[in-house]
VOGU-973550 format. One line per 5 residues: number of its first residue (from 1); for each residue x, y negated, z of C-alpha. Coordinates in steps of 0.1 Angstrom, whole numbers. Layout:
REM VOGU-973550
NUM> X,Y,Z | ...
//
This chain:
REM VOGU-973550
1> -469,549,443 | -490,543,413 | -502,576,398 | -499,594,431 | -524,574,452
6> -538,550,427 | -563,555,400 | -582,532,376 | -564,536,344 | -596,532,325
11> -603,496,334 | -609,477,301 | -612,442,315 | -603,422,346 | -637,426,362
16> -635,464,360 | -600,463,373 | -611,440,401 | -636,467,411 | -608,493,410
21> -587,471,433 | -616,467,457 | -619,505,460 | -581,506,465 | -584,480,492
26> -610,501,510 | -586,531,509 | -559,509,524 | -582,499,552 | -588,536,558
31> -550,541,558 | -547,513,583 | -573,530,606 | -554,563,604 | -521,545,612
36> -538,527,641 | -552,559,655 | -518,576,651 | -502,547,670 | -528,549,698
41> -523,587,699 | -485,581,703 | -490,556,730 | -514,579,748 | -489,607,746
46> -463,584,760 | -485,577,791 | -500,611,796 | -471,634,787 | -442,612,798
51> -423,639,816 | -433,668,794 | -424,654,760 | -392,638,748 | -391,601,741
56> -379,608,705 | -411,627,698 | -434,601,713 | -415,573,696 | -417,591,662
61> -455,594,664 | -459,558,676 | -435,545,649 | -452,565,622 | -486,550,632
66> -472,514,633 | -454,519,600 | -485,532,583 | -506,504,596 | -481,477,586
71> -477,493,551 | -515,492,546 | -517,456,557 | -490,446,532 | -508,465,505
76> -541,448,513 | -523,414,512 | -508,423,478 | -542,434,464 | -558,402,477
81> -531,380,462 | -535,399,429 | -572,394,428 | -569,356,433 | -548,351,401
86> -563,359,367 | -529,360,351 | -514,385,376 | -546,405,375 | -544,408,337
91> -507,416,337 | -511,443,363 | -541,458,346 | -523,460,313 | -492,475,330
96> -514,501,347 | -532,512,316 | -501,513,294 | -497,548,280 | -459,547,285
101> -463,538,321 | -488,566,326 | -464,591,311 | -435,578,332 | -456,583,364
106> -466,618,352 | -430,628,345 | -419,614,378 | -446,633,396 | -437,666,379
111> -400,661,387 | -408,653,423 | -429,684,426 | -400,705,413 | -375,690,437
116> -400,694,466 | -404,731,458 | -367,736,454 | -360,720,488 | -387,740,505
121> -373,772,490 | -338,764,501 | -350,754,536 | -370,786,538 | -340,808,528
126> -313,790,548 | -334,777,577 | -351,811,579 | -318,827,589 | -318,805,621
131> -355,801,629 | -381,827,618 | -409,802,623 | -393,778,599 | -393,805,572
136> -430,810,578 | -439,773,577 | -419,768,545 | -436,798,529 | -470,785,539
141> -462,751,524 | -451,766,491 | -482,788,490 | -505,758,497 | -487,738,470
146> -490,765,444 | -526,774,452 | -537,738,452 | -519,732,419 | -537,762,404
151> -571,751,417 | -567,715,406 | -556,726,372 | -587,748,369 | -609,719,381
156> -595,694,357 | -596,718,327 | -634,721,333 | -638,684,340 | -619,671,310
//
């Protein structure tokens, strides 16, 4: 998910990149905490709302939290393993700052955004025929996406 959640393309040497990885590791610990809280929330729902909510809904929330926590732990382990080896650290840093790799990530992000908007649009049109609420939710998500894109574009034009 480089390019989407990971930054640090400006690291010029291994020590700077190691600092980037330490920040990334802190974010992963935050993601672990969010996953753990989600899992606890799911377990609490399972106990308190046993008869009022379906087991699928409770299992989904619980599984999402556990999956997020496990993914974060795996990422933390990968980062720690990377920081222990100078050769791996250098190779990963060079790969991350490579202009071609950055362009690939940017193109992939743009294509993903287009697909997401197309799917939301189709879901809004087709799903809206069955559920009016679904149409509203899809419209809201498209609006949030487009407004946030515009605002971030304005922000980065001023910043850069």
